[in-house]
MIFIMI-818648 format. One line per 10 residues: number of its first residue (from 1); their letters; for each residue y, z, x of N, C-alpha, C, O. Coordinates in steps of 0.2 Angstrom, whole numbers. Each point is the difference from the previous one (the first is absolute). Layout:
! residues N
NUM) a) Y,Z,X,Y,Z,X,Y,Z,X,Y,Z,X  ...
***
This chain:
! residues 127
1) xxxxxxxxxx) -5,1,5,4,-1,-5,8,0,4,1,5,4  2,-9,-4,7,0,3,6,4,-1,0,1,-6  4,1,10,4,5,-4,6,-6,-4,1,-6,1  3,10,-5,3,-4,-3,8,-3,4,2,2,5  1,-6,-7,5,-3,4,5,3,1,3,1,-5  -1,0,11,7,4,2,7,-2,-5,2,-6,-1  1,11,-2,6,-2,-2,5,0,5,2,5,2  1,-12,-1,5,0,4,7,5,-1,4,2,4  -5,0,-10,7,6,-1,-2,7,1,5,4,0  -12,-3,1,-2,8,1,2,2,6,1,6,2
11) xxxxxxxxxx) 0,-12,3,1,2,6,7,3,4,1,2,5  4,-3,-10,7,1,1,1,7,-1,-2,3,-5  4,1,11,2,8,0,6,3,1,4,-4,2  -3,8,-2,6,4,2,6,-2,-4,-1,-1,-6  8,-1,9,5,-2,-3,0,-7,-4,3,0,-5  -7,-5,8,-2,-5,-4,-3,1,-5,1,-5,-4  -6,8,2,-3,1,-5,4,4,-5,-1,-1,-6  5,5,8,7,4,-5,2,-5,-3,1,0,-6  3,-6,11,4,-5,-3,-2,-5,-4,4,-2,-4  -11,2,5,-4,-6,-4,-2,4,-7,-1,-3,-5
21) xxxxxxxxxx) 1,9,5,-3,4,-7,7,1,-4,0,1,-6  6,-1,10,6,0,-4,1,-6,-2,2,0,-6  -2,-5,9,1,-7,-2,-3,-2,-6,3,-4,-5  -11,6,5,-4,-1,-7,1,5,-4,-4,0,-5  8,6,5,2,5,-7,5,-3,-2,2,1,-5  3,-5,9,6,-2,-2,0,-7,-5,3,-2,-5  -9,-1,9,-2,-7,-4,-4,3,-7,1,-4,-5  -4,9,5,-3,2,-6,5,3,-5,-2,-1,-6  7,3,7,6,2,-4,3,-4,-2,1,0,-6  1,-6,11,3,-4,-4,-3,-4,-6,2,-1,-5
31) xxxxxxxxxx) -9,-1,8,-3,-3,-5,-2,3,-7,-1,-4,-5  0,11,4,0,4,-5,8,0,-3,0,2,-6  5,-3,9,6,1,-3,2,-7,-3,4,0,-5  -6,-5,7,1,-7,-2,-6,-2,-5,0,-6,-3  -4,10,2,-6,-4,-3,-3,4,-6,-4,-2,-5  7,9,5,-3,7,-4,8,1,-4,5,2,3  -6,-3,-9,6,2,-5,0,8,2,5,2,2  -12,1,-4,-1,8,-1,4,2,8,4,4,1  -7,-7,3,2,5,7,8,0,1,3,4,3  0,-11,-7,8,0,1,3,5,-4,5,4,1
41) xxxxxxxxxx) -8,-3,-7,3,5,-6,0,6,4,5,2,2  -12,1,1,0,6,4,5,1,7,2,6,2  -1,-12,2,4,0,4,8,3,-2,3,4,3  -2,-7,-9,7,1,-2,1,7,-3,5,3,1  -12,0,-5,-2,7,-2,3,2,6,6,3,0  -9,-3,5,-1,5,7,7,1,2,2,6,1  2,-13,-1,8,1,2,4,2,-4,6,1,1  -9,1,-6,5,5,-5,-2,8,1,5,3,3  -11,-2,-4,-3,5,1,1,4,6,2,6,0  -5,-8,6,0,2,7,7,4,2,1,5,3
51) xxxxxxxxxx) 5,-10,-5,7,3,3,1,6,-6,2,5,1  -4,-6,-7,2,7,-5,-4,5,2,3,5,-1  -10,-5,4,-3,6,1,2,2,8,-2,6,2  8,-10,2,1,3,5,6,4,-1,2,5,4  2,-6,-10,6,3,-2,0,7,-4,4,4,0  -11,-5,-2,-1,6,-6,0,6,3,-3,1,5  6,5,-8,1,7,4,-7,2,-3,0,4,-5  -5,-5,9,-7,3,0,-3,2,7,4,0,5  -10,3,-5,-3,1,6,-2,-5,5,2,-5,-2  -4,4,8,-2,-4,3,-7,-2,-2,-2,-6,1
61) xxxxxxxxxx) -2,11,-2,-7,-1,-3,2,-4,-7,-2,-6,1  5,7,-6,1,-4,-6,3,-7,3,-2,-6,-1  5,7,5,4,-8,2,-5,-5,3,0,-6,-1  -5,10,4,-4,-3,4,-6,-5,-6,-2,-6,-1  1,11,-3,-5,-1,-6,4,-6,-6,-3,-5,-2  8,7,3,4,-6,-4,1,-7,2,1,-5,-4  -1,5,11,0,-5,4,-8,-4,1,-2,-5,-1  -2,10,4,-7,-3,0,-3,-2,-6,-4,-4,0  5,6,-5,-3,-3,-6,3,-7,-3,-3,-3,-4  9,1,7,3,-6,-1,-4,-5,4,-3,-6,-2
71) xxxxxxxxxx) 4,9,9,-5,-4,5,-7,-2,0,-2,-5,2  0,10,-7,-7,-2,0,-1,-4,-6,-6,0,-1  9,-2,-2,1,-2,-6,-1,-8,3,-3,-5,-2  9,4,8,1,-6,3,-9,-3,4,-2,-5,0  0,10,2,-7,0,5,-4,-3,-6,-3,-5,1  2,9,-7,-5,-2,-4,0,-6,-2,-5,-3,-2  12,0,0,2,-7,-1,-3,-5,5,-4,-4,-2  7,5,7,-4,-4,6,-7,-1,0,-2,-5,2  -2,10,-3,-7,0,2,-3,-2,-9,-6,0,0  9,-1,-5,-1,-2,-5,1,-8,0,-3,-3,-4
81) xxxxxxxxxx) 8,1,7,3,-7,-1,-7,-4,6,-2,-6,0  0,11,5,-5,-1,5,-6,-3,-3,-3,-6,0  1,11,-3,-7,-1,-3,2,-8,-7,-5,-4,-1  10,4,-1,0,-5,-4,0,-7,3,-2,-5,-2  7,6,10,-1,-7,2,-8,0,2,-3,-5,0  0,9,3,-7,-1,3,-4,-3,-6,-2,-6,0  2,11,-6,-4,-5,-7,2,-6,-1,-4,-4,-2  10,2,2,3,-8,-1,-2,-4,4,-1,-5,-1  0,7,9,-1,-5,5,-8,0,-1,-3,-6,2  -2,11,-4,-8,-2,-2,0,-5,-5,-4,-5,0
91) xxxxxxxxxx) 8,7,-5,-1,-4,-6,5,0,-5,3,6,0  -2,-10,-3,6,-1,-6,-4,2,-6,3,2,-5  -11,-3,6,-4,0,-6,1,6,-5,1,6,3  -2,-6,-9,2,7,-3,-8,3,3,-5,-5,1  4,11,-1,-7,5,2,3,5,-2,6,2,1  -12,4,-4,1,6,-2,2,5,7,4,5,-1  -7,-6,7,2,2,5,7,-1,3,4,4,3  -4,-10,-4,9,-1,3,4,4,-4,3,4,3  -4,-4,-9,4,3,-7,0,8,3,5,3,0  -10,-1,1,-2,8,0,5,2,7,4,5,-1
101) xxxxxxxxxx) -4,-9,5,2,2,7,9,-2,-1,4,3,4  -2,-6,-7,7,-1,-2,3,6,-4,5,3,1  -9,-3,-6,1,7,-6,1,6,4,5,3,0  -10,0,3,0,4,5,6,0,5,3,5,1  -1,-10,3,6,0,3,7,2,-4,5,3,3  -6,-4,-10,6,-1,-4,-1,7,-3,5,3,-2  -10,0,2,-1,7,-1,3,5,4,3,4,-2  -5,-6,9,3,5,4,8,-2,2,4,3,3  -2,-9,-5,8,1,0,2,3,-6,6,3,0  -9,-3,-7,1,5,-5,1,8,2,5,3,-2
111) xxxxxxxxxx) -10,-1,6,0,8,1,6,-1,7,4,5,-1  -2,-8,4,5,2,4,7,-2,-3,5,3,2  -5,-7,-7,6,1,-4,1,7,-5,5,3,0  -9,-2,-2,-2,9,-4,2,4,5,4,5,-2  -6,-6,9,0,6,4,9,2,1,3,5,0  0,-14,1,7,2,0,4,3,-4,4,5,2  -6,-7,-9,3,4,-6,-2,7,1,5,4,1  -10,-2,0,-3,7,-1,6,3,5,4,4,-2  -5,-5,10,3,3,5,6,-1,-1,3,6,1  2,-11,-4,6,1,0,2,3,-7,6,1,0
121) xxxxxxx) -9,0,-4,1,5,-6,-1,7,2,4,4,-2  -8,-2,7,-1,6,0,5,4,6,1,6,0  2,-11,3,5,2,6,6,0,-3,4,4,1  -3,-9,-5,8,-1,-4,0,7,-5,5,4,-1  -11,-3,-3,1,4,-5,-3,7,2,-2,4,-4  2,-4,11,-2,8,3,-6,4,-1,-1,6,0  -5,-12,-2,-5,2,-4,-5,3,7,-6,2,-1
***
């Protein structure tokens, strides 16, 4: 049995690897922003909520929670979009497993949005 062929991108180490990783990350953000309306909406929500969190008269822990749940929602949406893109890459044919994957990604995003509502409500209402 032969070993798998070497991936030419796996040999990059050190600062070059970090530089390449940053480039891939920025490319991913650009693709998500341009192609995913839900991601754009969350970016705009974050651009409103994060500055508000920074000026609210709350503890550092509360401020961190307010910001973290908003950032978490962006992360969940990126992962949801990645799942959808991978499923669509495999096949555009309707299949129960494809639907289940996409629905679960959507459910994860729903929970992250509920988390934003709960955390912000508790902090703002002093719960």
